[in-house]
PDB file as gemmi writes it, atoms N, CA and C in Angstrom:
CRYST1    1.000    1.000    1.000  90.00  90.00  90.00 P 1                      
ATOM      1  N   THR A   1       0.849  -1.177   0.000  1.00  0.00           N  
ATOM      2  CA  THR A   1       0.000   0.000   0.000  1.00  0.00           C  
ATOM      3  C   THR A   1       0.885   1.227   0.000  1.00  0.00           C  
ATOM      4  N   GLU A   2       0.614   2.166  -0.861  1.00  0.00           N  
ATOM      5  CA  GLU A   2       1.391   3.402  -0.955  1.00  0.00           C  
ATOM      6  C   GLU A   2       0.713   4.434  -0.072  1.00  0.00           C  
ATOM      7  N   THR A   3       1.381   4.849   1.011  1.00  0.00           N  
ATOM      8  CA  THR A   3       0.820   5.857   1.902  1.00  0.00           C  
ATOM      9  C   THR A   3       1.918   6.798   2.337  1.00  0.00           C  
ATOM     10  N   GLY A   4       1.511   7.837   3.024  1.00  0.00           N  
ATOM     11  CA  GLY A   4       2.495   8.742   3.606  1.00  0.00           C  
ATOM     12  C   GLY A   4       2.835   9.891   2.689  1.00  0.00           C  
ATOM     13  N   GLY A   5       3.678  10.767   3.201  1.00  0.00           N  
ATOM     14  CA  GLY A   5       4.102  11.924   2.441  1.00  0.00           C  
ATOM     15  C   GLY A   5       5.436  12.381   2.965  1.00  0.00           C  
ATOM     16  N   LEU A   6       6.061  13.275   2.235  1.00  0.00           N  
ATOM     17  CA  LEU A   6       7.380  13.738   2.655  1.00  0.00           C  
ATOM     18  C   LEU A   6       7.410  15.244   2.644  1.00  0.00           C  
ATOM     19  N   VAL A   7       7.902  15.786   3.742  1.00  0.00           N  
ATOM     20  CA  VAL A   7       8.161  17.212   3.826  1.00  0.00           C  
ATOM     21  C   VAL A   7       9.644  17.355   4.062  1.00  0.00           C  
ATOM     22  N   THR A   8      10.336  18.046   3.172  1.00  0.00           N  
ATOM     23  CA  THR A   8      11.766  18.249   3.339  1.00  0.00           C  
ATOM     24  C   THR A   8      11.974  19.570   4.043  1.00  0.00           C  
ATOM     25  N   ALA A   9      12.696  19.524   5.140  1.00  0.00           N  
ATOM     26  CA  ALA A   9      12.943  20.737   5.904  1.00  0.00           C  
ATOM     27  C   ALA A   9      14.352  20.707   6.448  1.00  0.00           C  
ATOM     28  N   SER A  10      15.013  21.815   6.376  1.00  0.00           N  
ATOM     29  CA  SER A  10      16.356  21.901   6.930  1.00  0.00           C  
ATOM     30  C   SER A  10      16.268  22.635   8.259  1.00  0.00           C  
ATOM     31  N   ALA A  11      16.704  21.982   9.324  1.00  0.00           N  
ATOM     32  CA  ALA A  11      16.630  22.575  10.656  1.00  0.00           C  
ATOM     33  C   ALA A  11      17.624  23.716  10.797  1.00  0.00           C  
ATOM     34  N   SER A  12      18.682  23.673  10.033  1.00  0.00           N  
ATOM     35  CA  SER A  12      19.677  24.732  10.050  1.00  0.00           C  
ATOM     36  C   SER A  12      20.385  24.724   8.713  1.00  0.00           C  
ATOM     37  N   ALA A  13      21.268  25.665   8.510  1.00  0.00           N  
ATOM     38  CA  ALA A  13      22.006  25.734   7.253  1.00  0.00           C  
ATOM     39  C   ALA A  13      23.057  24.625   7.166  1.00  0.00           C  
ATOM     40  N   GLU A  14      23.380  24.025   8.309  1.00  0.00           N  
ATOM     41  CA  GLU A  14      24.396  22.974   8.330  1.00  0.00           C  
ATOM     42  C   GLU A  14      23.810  21.639   7.905  1.00  0.00           C  
ATOM     43  N   LEU A  15      24.599  20.877   7.164  1.00  0.00           N  
ATOM     44  CA  LEU A  15      24.184  19.540   6.767  1.00  0.00           C  
ATOM     45  C   LEU A  15      24.565  18.544   7.853  1.00  0.00           C  
ATOM     46  N   PRO A  16      23.803  17.452   7.980  1.00  0.00           N  
ATOM     47  CA  PRO A  16      24.172  16.420   8.953  1.00  0.00           C  
ATOM     48  C   PRO A  16      25.516  15.792   8.571  1.00  0.00           C  
ATOM     49  N   THR A  17      26.227  15.287   9.569  1.00  0.00           N  
ATOM     50  CA  THR A  17      27.522  14.656   9.320  1.00  0.00           C  
ATOM     51  C   THR A  17      27.405  13.147   9.172  1.00  0.00           C  
ATOM     52  N   GLU A  18      26.240  12.596   9.513  1.00  0.00           N  
ATOM     53  CA  GLU A  18      26.041  11.152   9.371  1.00  0.00           C  
ATOM     54  C   GLU A  18      24.573  10.852   9.097  1.00  0.00           C  
ATOM     55  N   PHE A  19      24.324   9.662   8.550  1.00  0.00           N  
ATOM     56  CA  PHE A  19      22.969   9.196   8.323  1.00  0.00           C  
ATOM     57  C   PHE A  19      22.316   8.949   9.676  1.00  0.00           C  
ATOM     58  N   ALA A  20      21.020   9.196   9.765  1.00  0.00           N  
ATOM     59  CA  ALA A  20      20.305   8.937  11.020  1.00  0.00           C  
ATOM     60  C   ALA A  20      18.837   8.659  10.723  1.00  0.00           C  
ATOM     61  N   LEU A  21      18.240   7.809  11.551  1.00  0.00           N  
ATOM     62  CA  LEU A  21      16.810   7.526  11.530  1.00  0.00           C  
ATOM     63  C   LEU A  21      16.307   7.749  12.944  1.00  0.00           C  
ATOM     64  N   GLU A  22      15.376   8.665  13.109  1.00  0.00           N  
ATOM     65  CA  GLU A  22      14.869   9.001  14.438  1.00  0.00           C  
ATOM     66  C   GLU A  22      13.638   8.178  14.788  1.00  0.00           C  
ATOM     67  N   GLN A  23      13.319   8.151  16.084  1.00  0.00           N  
ATOM     68  CA  GLN A  23      12.114   7.480  16.558  1.00  0.00           C  
ATOM     69  C   GLN A  23      10.901   8.278  16.082  1.00  0.00           C  
ATOM     70  N   ASN A  24       9.855   7.566  15.642  1.00  0.00           N  
ATOM     71  CA  ASN A  24       8.648   8.255  15.201  1.00  0.00           C  
ATOM     72  C   ASN A  24       8.007   9.031  16.343  1.00  0.00           C  
ATOM     73  N   SER A  25       7.238  10.035  15.976  1.00  0.00           N  
ATOM     74  CA  SER A  25       6.541  10.859  16.950  1.00  0.00           C  
ATOM     75  C   SER A  25       5.120  11.064  16.453  1.00  0.00           C  
ATOM     76  N   PRO A  26       4.102  10.862  17.262  1.00  0.00           N  
ATOM     77  CA  PRO A  26       4.204  10.333  18.618  1.00  0.00           C  
ATOM     78  C   PRO A  26       4.428   8.820  18.599  1.00  0.00           C  
ATOM     79  N   ASN A  27       4.821   8.295  19.728  1.00  0.00           N  
ATOM     80  CA  ASN A  27       4.952   6.857  19.897  1.00  0.00           C  
ATOM     81  C   ASN A  27       4.592   6.535  21.346  1.00  0.00           C  
ATOM     82  N   PRO A  28       3.508   5.833  21.628  1.00  0.00           N  
ATOM     83  CA  PRO A  28       2.645   5.148  20.671  1.00  0.00           C  
ATOM     84  C   PRO A  28       1.770   6.130  19.880  1.00  0.00           C  
ATOM     85  N   ILE A  29       1.304   5.642  18.736  1.00  0.00           N  
ATOM     86  CA  ILE A  29       0.480   6.443  17.838  1.00  0.00           C  
ATOM     87  C   ILE A  29      -0.980   6.207  18.188  1.00  0.00           C  
ATOM     88  N   ARG A  30      -1.663   7.238  18.631  1.00  0.00           N  
ATOM     89  CA  ARG A  30      -3.087   7.140  18.952  1.00  0.00           C  
ATOM     90  C   ARG A  30      -3.924   7.884  17.908  1.00  0.00           C  
ATOM     91  N   THR A  31      -3.276   8.706  17.104  1.00  0.00           N  
ATOM     92  CA  THR A  31      -3.965   9.456  16.053  1.00  0.00           C  
ATOM     93  C   THR A  31      -3.771   8.723  14.729  1.00  0.00           C  
ATOM     94  N   GLY A  32      -4.166   9.321  13.641  1.00  0.00           N  
ATOM     95  CA  GLY A  32      -4.083   8.670  12.345  1.00  0.00           C  
ATOM     96  C   GLY A  32      -2.778   8.846  11.612  1.00  0.00           C  
ATOM     97  N   GLU A  33      -1.792   9.530  12.239  1.00  0.00           N  
ATOM     98  CA  GLU A  33      -0.523   9.690  11.547  1.00  0.00           C  
ATOM     99  C   GLU A  33       0.625   9.889  12.524  1.00  0.00           C  
ATOM    100  N   ALA A  34       1.815   9.625  12.001  1.00  0.00           N  
ATOM    101  CA  ALA A  34       3.034   9.803  12.780  1.00  0.00           C  
ATOM    102  C   ALA A  34       4.080  10.440  11.876  1.00  0.00           C  
ATOM    103  N   THR A  35       5.074  11.040  12.495  1.00  0.00           N  
ATOM    104  CA  THR A  35       6.170  11.675  11.776  1.00  0.00           C  
ATOM    105  C   THR A  35       7.447  10.904  12.040  1.00  0.00           C  
ATOM    106  N   ILE A  36       8.209  10.659  10.977  1.00  0.00           N  
ATOM    107  CA  ILE A  36       9.520  10.015  11.093  1.00  0.00           C  
ATOM    108  C   ILE A  36      10.542  10.962  10.469  1.00  0.00           C  
ATOM    109  N   GLU A  37      11.568  11.302  11.235  1.00  0.00           N  
ATOM    110  CA  GLU A  37      12.613  12.179  10.732  1.00  0.00           C  
ATOM    111  C   GLU A  37      13.874  11.372  10.426  1.00  0.00           C  
ATOM    112  N   PHE A  38      14.577  11.798   9.367  1.00  0.00           N  
ATOM    113  CA  PHE A  38      15.838  11.159   9.025  1.00  0.00           C  
ATOM    114  C   PHE A  38      16.797  12.196   8.477  1.00  0.00           C  
ATOM    115  N   ALA A  39      18.084  11.885   8.580  1.00  0.00           N  
ATOM    116  CA  ALA A  39      19.129  12.809   8.149  1.00  0.00           C  
ATOM    117  C   ALA A  39      20.017  12.139   7.110  1.00  0.00           C  
ATOM    118  N   LEU A  40      20.376  12.923   6.096  1.00  0.00           N  
ATOM    119  CA  LEU A  40      21.250  12.431   5.024  1.00  0.00           C  
ATOM    120  C   LEU A  40      22.448  13.373   4.904  1.00  0.00           C  
ATOM    121  N   PRO A  41      23.673  12.883   5.097  1.00  0.00           N  
ATOM    122  CA  PRO A  41      24.852  13.735   4.944  1.00  0.00           C  
ATOM    123  C   PRO A  41      25.210  13.987   3.483  1.00  0.00           C  
ATOM    124  N   GLU A  42      24.579  13.239   2.579  1.00  0.00           N  
ATOM    125  CA  GLU A  42      24.828  13.370   1.139  1.00  0.00           C  
ATOM    126  C   GLU A  42      23.553  12.998   0.402  1.00  0.00           C  
ATOM    127  N   ASP A  43      23.440  13.384  -0.861  1.00  0.00           N  
ATOM    128  CA  ASP A  43      22.298  12.977  -1.673  1.00  0.00           C  
ATOM    129  C   ASP A  43      22.243  11.450  -1.685  1.00  0.00           C  
ATOM    130  N   ALA A  44      21.047  10.883  -1.587  1.00  0.00           N  
ATOM    131  CA  ALA A  44      20.946   9.421  -1.541  1.00  0.00           C  
ATOM    132  C   ALA A  44      19.586   8.953  -2.035  1.00  0.00           C  
ATOM    133  N   ARG A  45      19.586   7.750  -2.560  1.00  0.00           N  
ATOM    134  CA  ARG A  45      18.331   7.058  -2.884  1.00  0.00           C  
ATOM    135  C   ARG A  45      17.811   6.524  -1.557  1.00  0.00           C  
ATOM    136  N   VAL A  46      16.583   6.846  -1.225  1.00  0.00           N  
ATOM    137  CA  VAL A  46      16.015   6.510   0.083  1.00  0.00           C  
ATOM    138  C   VAL A  46      14.751   5.686  -0.089  1.00  0.00           C  
ATOM    139  N   ARG A  47      14.680   4.607   0.689  1.00  0.00           N  
ATOM    140  CA  ARG A  47      13.451   3.813   0.810  1.00  0.00           C  
ATOM    141  C   ARG A  47      13.129   3.727   2.297  1.00  0.00           C  
ATOM    142  N   LEU A  48      11.914   4.087   2.650  1.00  0.00           N  
ATOM    143  CA  LEU A  48      11.454   3.989   4.033  1.00  0.00           C  
ATOM    144  C   LEU A  48      10.143   3.222   4.001  1.00  0.00           C  
ATOM    145  N   VAL A  49      10.150   2.028   4.594  1.00  0.00           N  
ATOM    146  CA  VAL A  49       9.005   1.118   4.510  1.00  0.00           C  
ATOM    147  C   VAL A  49       8.610   0.674   5.914  1.00  0.00           C  
ATOM    148  N   VAL A  50       7.306   0.548   6.139  1.00  0.00           N  
ATOM    149  CA  VAL A  50       6.765   0.047   7.404  1.00  0.00           C  
ATOM    150  C   VAL A  50       6.363  -1.409   7.198  1.00  0.00           C  
ATOM    151  N   TYR A  51       6.768  -2.258   8.151  1.00  0.00           N  
ATOM    152  CA  TYR A  51       6.474  -3.696   8.105  1.00  0.00           C  
ATOM    153  C   TYR A  51       5.684  -4.110   9.332  1.00  0.00           C  
ATOM    154  N   ASP A  52       4.814  -5.117   9.168  1.00  0.00           N  
ATOM    155  CA  ASP A  52       4.161  -5.696  10.337  1.00  0.00           C  
ATOM    156  C   ASP A  52       5.120  -6.705  10.970  1.00  0.00           C  
ATOM    157  N   VAL A  53       4.717  -7.286  12.092  1.00  0.00           N  
ATOM    158  CA  VAL A  53       5.622  -8.194  12.807  1.00  0.00           C  
ATOM    159  C   VAL A  53       5.877  -9.494  12.061  1.00  0.00           C  
ATOM    160  N   MET A  54       5.077  -9.769  11.020  1.00  0.00           N  
ATOM    161  CA  MET A  54       5.302 -10.952  10.199  1.00  0.00           C  
ATOM    162  C   MET A  54       6.267 -10.660   9.047  1.00  0.00           C  
ATOM    163  N   GLY A  55       6.725  -9.398   8.946  1.00  0.00           N  
ATOM    164  CA  GLY A  55       7.675  -9.036   7.906  1.00  0.00           C  
ATOM    165  C   GLY A  55       7.045  -8.596   6.597  1.00  0.00           C  
ATOM    166  N   ARG A  56       5.727  -8.403   6.593  1.00  0.00           N  
ATOM    167  CA  ARG A  56       5.040  -7.942   5.385  1.00  0.00           C  
ATOM    168  C   ARG A  56       5.063  -6.422   5.319  1.00  0.00           C  
ATOM    169  N   ALA A  57       5.398  -5.884   4.156  1.00  0.00           N  
ATOM    170  CA  ALA A  57       5.375  -4.429   3.969  1.00  0.00           C  
ATOM    171  C   ALA A  57       3.927  -3.958   4.014  1.00  0.00           C  
ATOM    172  N   VAL A  58       3.629  -2.994   4.880  1.00  0.00           N  
ATOM    173  CA  VAL A  58       2.263  -2.478   4.993  1.00  0.00           C  
ATOM    174  C   VAL A  58       2.153  -1.029   4.523  1.00  0.00           C  
ATOM    175  N   ALA A  59       3.288  -0.331   4.383  1.00  0.00           N  
ATOM    176  CA  ALA A  59       3.262   1.051   3.883  1.00  0.00           C  
ATOM    177  C   ALA A  59       4.625   1.422   3.319  1.00  0.00           C  
ATOM    178  N   SER A  60       4.606   1.963   2.116  1.00  0.00           N  
ATOM    179  CA  SER A  60       5.817   2.525   1.531  1.00  0.00           C  
ATOM    180  C   SER A  60       5.733   4.029   1.768  1.00  0.00           C  
ATOM    181  N   VAL A  61       6.601   4.551   2.613  1.00  0.00           N  
ATOM    182  CA  VAL A  61       6.515   5.940   3.042  1.00  0.00           C  
ATOM    183  C   VAL A  61       7.351   6.849   2.143  1.00  0.00           C  
ATOM    184  N   VAL A  62       8.576   6.435   1.850  1.00  0.00           N  
ATOM    185  CA  VAL A  62       9.491   7.221   1.023  1.00  0.00           C  
ATOM    186  C   VAL A  62      10.146   6.272   0.026  1.00  0.00           C  
ATOM    187  N   ASP A  63      10.235   6.699  -1.222  1.00  0.00           N  
ATOM    188  CA  ASP A  63      10.927   5.905  -2.229  1.00  0.00           C  
ATOM    189  C   ASP A  63      11.377   6.859  -3.332  1.00  0.00           C  
ATOM    190  N   GLY A  64      12.637   7.279  -3.247  1.00  0.00           N  
ATOM    191  CA  GLY A  64      13.147   8.211  -4.239  1.00  0.00           C  
ATOM    192  C   GLY A  64      14.506   8.750  -3.836  1.00  0.00           C  
ATOM    193  N   THR A  65      15.020   9.646  -4.644  1.00  0.00           N  
ATOM    194  CA  THR A  65      16.321  10.260  -4.356  1.00  0.00           C  
ATOM    195  C   THR A  65      16.084  11.599  -3.674  1.00  0.00           C  
ATOM    196  N   TYR A  66      16.795  11.820  -2.569  1.00  0.00           N  
ATOM    197  CA  TYR A  66      16.627  13.030  -1.771  1.00  0.00           C  
ATOM    198  C   TYR A  66      17.974  13.698  -1.538  1.00  0.00           C  
ATOM    199  N   PRO A  67      17.964  15.015  -1.420  1.00  0.00           N  
ATOM    200  CA  PRO A  67      19.209  15.749  -1.217  1.00  0.00           C  
ATOM    201  C   PRO A  67      19.704  15.624   0.223  1.00  0.00           C  
ATOM    202  N   ALA A  68      20.971  15.919   0.420  1.00  0.00           N  
ATOM    203  CA  ALA A  68      21.531  15.942   1.772  1.00  0.00           C  
ATOM    204  C   ALA A  68      20.724  16.921   2.614  1.00  0.00           C  
ATOM    205  N   GLY A  69      20.537  16.580   3.877  1.00  0.00           N  
ATOM    206  CA  GLY A  69      19.805  17.468   4.779  1.00  0.00           C  
ATOM    207  C   GLY A  69      18.952  16.684   5.754  1.00  0.00           C  
ATOM    208  N   TYR A  70      18.089  17.419   6.447  1.00  0.00           N  
ATOM    209  CA  TYR A  70      17.174  16.839   7.427  1.00  0.00           C  
ATOM    210  C   TYR A  70      15.804  16.739   6.773  1.00  0.00           C  
ATOM    211  N   HIS A  71      15.172  15.574   6.915  1.00  0.00           N  
ATOM    212  CA  HIS A  71      13.893  15.327   6.256  1.00  0.00           C  
ATOM    213  C   HIS A  71      12.878  14.779   7.246  1.00  0.00           C  
ATOM    214  N   ARG A  72      11.599  15.003   6.934  1.00  0.00           N  
ATOM    215  CA  ARG A  72      10.502  14.544   7.788  1.00  0.00           C  
ATOM    216  C   ARG A  72       9.467  13.875   6.895  1.00  0.00           C  
ATOM    217  N   ALA A  73       9.111  12.642   7.218  1.00  0.00           N  
ATOM    218  CA  ALA A  73       8.088  11.903   6.471  1.00  0.00           C  
ATOM    219  C   ALA A  73       6.877  11.690   7.366  1.00  0.00           C  
ATOM    220  N   THR A  74       5.693  11.745   6.777  1.00  0.00           N  
ATOM    221  CA  THR A  74       4.459  11.504   7.514  1.00  0.00           C  
ATOM    222  C   THR A  74       3.916  10.136   7.117  1.00  0.00           C  
ATOM    223  N   VAL A  75       3.604   9.329   8.118  1.00  0.00           N  
ATOM    224  CA  VAL A  75       3.056   7.992   7.899  1.00  0.00           C  
ATOM    225  C   VAL A  75       1.571   8.006   8.240  1.00  0.00           C  
ATOM    226  N   ASP A  76       0.736   7.622   7.278  1.00  0.00           N  
ATOM    227  CA  ASP A  76      -0.699   7.504   7.506  1.00  0.00           C  
ATOM    228  C   ASP A  76      -0.952   6.146   8.153  1.00  0.00           C  
ATOM    229  N   THR A  77      -1.411   6.149   9.403  1.00  0.00           N  
ATOM    230  CA  THR A  77      -1.623   4.890  10.123  1.00  0.00           C  
ATOM    231  C   THR A  77      -3.102   4.528  10.239  1.00  0.00           C  
ATOM    232  N   GLN A  78      -3.967   5.237   9.508  1.00  0.00           N  
ATOM    233  CA  GLN A  78      -5.419   4.992   9.586  1.00  0.00           C  
ATOM    234  C   GLN A  78      -5.781   3.534   9.329  1.00  0.00           C  
ATOM    235  N   GLY A  79      -5.131   2.903   8.353  1.00  0.00           N  
ATOM    236  CA  GLY A  79      -5.495   1.539   7.980  1.00  0.00           C  
ATOM    237  C   GLY A  79      -4.765   0.457   8.755  1.00  0.00           C  
ATOM    238  N   LEU A  80      -3.947   0.849   9.741  1.00  0.00           N  
ATOM    239  CA  LEU A  80      -3.181  -0.145  10.494  1.00  0.00           C  
ATOM    240  C   LEU A  80      -3.902  -0.539  11.773  1.00  0.00           C  
ATOM    241  N   ALA A  81      -3.893  -1.825  12.074  1.00  0.00           N  
ATOM    242  CA  ALA A  81      -4.490  -2.326  13.317  1.00  0.00           C  
ATOM    243  C   ALA A  81      -3.569  -2.003  14.492  1.00  0.00           C  
ATOM    244  N   SER A  82      -4.092  -2.065  15.691  1.00  0.00           N  
ATOM    245  CA  SER A  82      -3.263  -1.897  16.884  1.00  0.00           C  
ATOM    246  C   SER A  82      -2.158  -2.929  16.875  1.00  0.00           C  
ATOM    247  N   GLY A  83      -0.984  -2.527  17.290  1.00  0.00           N  
ATOM    248  CA  GLY A  83       0.121  -3.471  17.357  1.00  0.00           C  
ATOM    249  C   GLY A  83       1.455  -2.787  17.152  1.00  0.00           C  
ATOM    250  N   THR A  84       2.483  -3.613  17.079  1.00  0.00           N  
ATOM    251  CA  THR A  84       3.848  -3.137  16.894  1.00  0.00           C  
ATOM    252  C   THR A  84       4.244  -3.308  15.436  1.00  0.00           C  
ATOM    253  N   TYR A  85       4.915  -2.304  14.910  1.00  0.00           N  
ATOM    254  CA  TYR A  85       5.383  -2.302  13.529  1.00  0.00           C  
ATOM    255  C   TYR A  85       6.859  -1.931  13.513  1.00  0.00           C  
ATOM    256  N   ILE A  86       7.535  -2.335  12.480  1.00  0.00           N  
ATOM    257  CA  ILE A  86       8.946  -2.011  12.285  1.00  0.00           C  
ATOM    258  C   ILE A  86       9.043  -1.115  11.064  1.00  0.00           C  
ATOM    259  N   TYR A  87       9.811  -0.030  11.173  1.00  0.00           N  
ATOM    260  CA  TYR A  87      10.078   0.734   9.954  1.00  0.00           C  
ATOM    261  C   TYR A  87      11.565   0.702   9.685  1.00  0.00           C  
ATOM    262  N   ARG A  88      11.885   0.625   8.392  1.00  0.00           N  
ATOM    263  CA  ARG A  88      13.259   0.427   7.955  1.00  0.00           C  
ATOM    264  C   ARG A  88      13.605   1.450   6.888  1.00  0.00           C  
ATOM    265  N   ILE A  89      14.776   2.045   7.047  1.00  0.00           N  
ATOM    266  CA  ILE A  89      15.272   2.971   6.036  1.00  0.00           C  
ATOM    267  C   ILE A  89      16.487   2.362   5.358  1.00  0.00           C  
ATOM    268  N   GLU A  90      16.550   2.542   4.056  1.00  0.00           N  
ATOM    269  CA  GLU A  90      17.736   2.204   3.270  1.00  0.00           C  
ATOM    270  C   GLU A  90      18.102   3.484   2.535  1.00  0.00           C  
ATOM    271  N   ALA A  91      19.295   4.002   2.803  1.00  0.00           N  
ATOM    272  CA  ALA A  91      19.765   5.236   2.166  1.00  0.00           C  
ATOM    273  C   ALA A  91      21.237   5.026   1.827  1.00  0.00           C  
ATOM    274  N   GLY A  92      21.524   4.827   0.552  1.00  0.00           N  
ATOM    275  CA  GLY A  92      22.890   4.480   0.167  1.00  0.00           C  
ATOM    276  C   GLY A  92      23.261   3.171   0.828  1.00  0.00           C  
ATOM    277  N   ASP A  93      24.378   3.133   1.549  1.00  0.00           N  
ATOM    278  CA  ASP A  93      24.800   1.931   2.276  1.00  0.00           C  
ATOM    279  C   ASP A  93      24.234   1.877   3.691  1.00  0.00           C  
ATOM    280  N   PHE A  94      23.528   2.921   4.101  1.00  0.00           N  
ATOM    281  CA  PHE A  94      22.970   3.010   5.460  1.00  0.00           C  
ATOM    282  C   PHE A  94      21.647   2.264   5.534  1.00  0.00           C  
ATOM    283  N   VAL A  95      21.517   1.408   6.557  1.00  0.00           N  
ATOM    284  CA  VAL A  95      20.274   0.693   6.828  1.00  0.00           C  
ATOM    285  C   VAL A  95      20.028   0.767   8.328  1.00  0.00           C  
ATOM    286  N   ALA A  96      18.797   1.121   8.713  1.00  0.00           N  
ATOM    287  CA  ALA A  96      18.450   1.176  10.134  1.00  0.00           C  
ATOM    288  C   ALA A  96      16.975   0.831  10.292  1.00  0.00           C  
ATOM    289  N   THR A  97      16.625   0.313  11.451  1.00  0.00           N  
ATOM    290  CA  THR A  97      15.228  -0.002  11.765  1.00  0.00           C  
ATOM    291  C   THR A  97      14.871   0.558  13.134  1.00  0.00           C  
ATOM    292  N   ARG A  98      13.598   0.817  13.310  1.00  0.00           N  
ATOM    293  CA  ARG A  98      13.054   1.231  14.599  1.00  0.00           C  
ATOM    294  C   ARG A  98      11.655   0.637  14.727  1.00  0.00           C  
ATOM    295  N   ARG A  99      11.165   0.616  15.956  1.00  0.00           N  
ATOM    296  CA  ARG A  99       9.834   0.094  16.241  1.00  0.00           C  
ATOM    297  C   ARG A  99       8.854   1.223  16.493  1.00  0.00           C  
ATOM    298  N   MET A 100       7.616   1.024  16.059  1.00  0.00           N  
ATOM    299  CA  MET A 100       6.562   1.954  16.419  1.00  0.00           C  
ATOM    300  C   MET A 100       5.324   1.162  16.834  1.00  0.00           C  
ATOM    301  N   THR A 101       4.523   1.767  17.685  1.00  0.00           N  
ATOM    302  CA  THR A 101       3.342   1.104  18.213  1.00  0.00           C  
ATOM    303  C   THR A 101       2.101   1.909  17.860  1.00  0.00           C  
ATOM    304  N   VAL A 102       1.091   1.201  17.335  1.00  0.00           N  
ATOM    305  CA  VAL A 102      -0.187   1.823  17.034  1.00  0.00           C  
ATOM    306  C   VAL A 102      -1.186   1.339  18.090  1.00  0.00           C  
ATOM    307  N   VAL A 103      -1.904   2.285  18.710  1.00  0.00           N  
ATOM    308  CA  VAL A 103      -2.898   1.960  19.731  1.00  0.00           C  
ATOM    309  C   VAL A 103      -4.234   2.545  19.292  1.00  0.00           C  
ATOM    310  N   ARG A 104      -5.234   1.713  19.204  1.00  0.00           N  
ATOM    311  CA  ARG A 104      -6.582   2.171  18.812  1.00  0.00           C  
ATOM    312  C   ARG A 104      -7.468   2.233  20.009  1.00  0.00           C  
TER     313      ARG A 104                                                      
END                                                                             
């Protein structure tokens, strides 16, 4: 399912020095959406996908090439059942995962 959106925002004029994937906010998610922030020290092809605990992709949040900087993606969680989900970012050689919880 293709969901979510991306807002690119630079918190300052300085670029990040390393790749980073932040914890979603809010967590747990009680509303219909959450924000995931990530940092890119260089331009990179980025994929950010949400998986259920069985390893099935349930939302493709980001899929494209993005410039170096600080970025914020919005995840639409309206169609997700209560439970724990894993989100994974792949940006260049950088790969990271974090957990998020949806509470209905």
